[in-house]
Structure formats: structure tokens, C-alpha cells
C-alpha positions in Angstrom: 0.7 -14.0 7.4 -2.2 -12.7 9.5 -4.5 -13.0 6.5 -3.3 -16.5 5.7 -3.9 -17.4 9.4 -7.4 -16.0 9.1 -8.2 -18.2 6.1 -6.9 -21.3 7.8 -8.9 -20.6 11.0 -12.1 -19.9 9.1 -11.7 -23.0 7.0 -11.0 -25.5 9.7 -13.2 -24.1 12.5 -16.3 -23.2 10.4 -19.5 -22.7 12.3 -17.9 -21.8 15.6 -18.5 -18.3 16.9 -15.0 -17.9 18.5 -13.4 -18.8 15.2 -15.4 -16.1 13.4 -14.5 -13.5 16.0 -10.7 -14.4 15.9 -10.8 -14.6 12.0 -12.4 -11.2 11.7 -10.0 -9.6 14.2 -6.9 -11.1 12.5 -8.1 -10.2 9.0 -8.8 -6.6 10.1 -5.4 -6.4 11.8 -3.6 -7.8 8.8 -5.3 -5.5 6.3 -4.8 -2.4 8.5 -1.1 -3.3 8.9 -0.7 -3.6 5.1 -2.5 -0.3 4.6 -0.4 1.6 7.2 2.8 0.2 5.8 2.0 1.1 2.2 1.0 4.7 3.2 4.2 5.0 5.2 6.2 4.0 2.1 4.3 6.5 0.0 5.3 9.3 2.3 9.0 8.4 2.0 8.8 9.1 -1.8 8.9 12.5 -3.5 7.2 15.1 -1.3 5.9 17.0 -4.3 4.1 13.9 -5.6 2.4 12.5 -2.5 -1.1 13.2 -3.7 -0.5 11.7 -7.1 1.2 8.6 -5.7 -1.6 8.2 -3.1 -4.2 8.5 -5.9 -2.5 5.8 -7.9 -2.2 3.6 -4.8 -5.8 4.0 -3.7 -7.1 3.5 -7.2 -5.2 0.3 -7.7 -6.2 -0.8 -4.1 -9.8 -0.3 -5.1 -9.4 -2.1 -8.4 -7.7 -5.0 -6.7 -10.5 -5.3 -4.2 -13.1 -5.1 -7.0 -11.3 -7.8 -9.0 -11.0 -10.0 -5.9 -14.7 -9.6 -5.2 -15.6 -10.4 -8.8 -13.5 -13.5 -8.8 -15.0 -14.4 -5.5 -18.4 -14.6 -7.1 -17.1 -17.2 -9.6 -15.5 -19.2 -6.8 -18.7 -19.1 -4.8 -20.7 -20.5 -7.7 -18.0 -23.2 -8.2 -17.8 -24.5 -4.7 -19.3 -22.0 -2.2 -17.5 -21.5 1.0 -14.7 -24.0 0.5 -13.8 -22.5 -2.9 -13.8 -18.9 -1.6 -11.4 -20.0 1.2 -9.3 -21.6 -1.5 -9.4 -18.4 -3.6 -8.3 -16.2 -0.6 -5.5 -18.6 0.3 -4.3 -18.7 -3.3 -4.3 -14.9 -3.6 -2.6 -14.4 -0.2 0.1 -17.0 -0.9 0.8 -15.5 -4.3 1.2 -12.1 -2.7 3.5 -13.5 0.0 5.6 -15.3 -2.7 5.9 -12.1 -4.7 6.9 -10.2 -1.6 9.7 -12.7 -0.9 11.0 -12.7 -4.5 10.8 -8.9 -4.8 13.9 -7.2 -6.2 14.5 -3.7 -4.8 13.2 -1.0 -7.2 13.8 2.7 -6.8 10.4 4.4 -6.7 11.7 7.9 -6.6 9.7 10.3 -8.8 12.1 13.2 -8.3 13.0 14.8 -11.6 16.5 15.6 -12.7 17.1 19.3 -13.1 
């Protein structure tokens, strides 16, 4: 929700310094909260596989960021700042909807002996 709030603030209050400062702080806070939560979940999983799970998580986090940046280039060419705000809003709302519709899945990697 912090990320969505950041997008709304930066879209409606463009060109105002206070809006840029608030948007940057909210965006940083939102992304840090997501990162801390995800790492905490990783450490609740199989203790013997922490490094492997963390490697998969960080690799997919990087690839998601790279894909978002790449698509941001296309949105910038399409409509510059307004289109990029739209892209961020679409991606954030999609993630939020997926989170709300998530069915619990067991992520345990512990092997049966």
C-alpha cells in the first residue's frame, strides 16, 4: 500500500519538492518492508537450505527489477512520466491482488527420511 500511495502522490503532485521527498521516503519504506518480510519468511523455512532459498529469492528479485526497468523504457517512450506512473500502478495493484487471492502453500523443503 505504501508503494501505491507513492505512485498516487507522485502523479497528482508532480513538480512539487515536498511531494518528491514524501514519495521517495514512502517508496523506500515500502520496498524495505517487503524485503525484510520476505527474508524473515525465508528464515522460517528449512534451515539447511537457507542459502539456496535466498539465492533463488535474490535472483528472482533482481530479474523482476530488471524486467520492470525494461518495461519502464517502453512505457516512457509511449507516454513519458504519466505512462510510467501508470505502469507502476498496474504492477503494484496486480501484486496486491495476487497477495489477497493467495492460497496458502507449504514452502517446506525438508526431505522425508
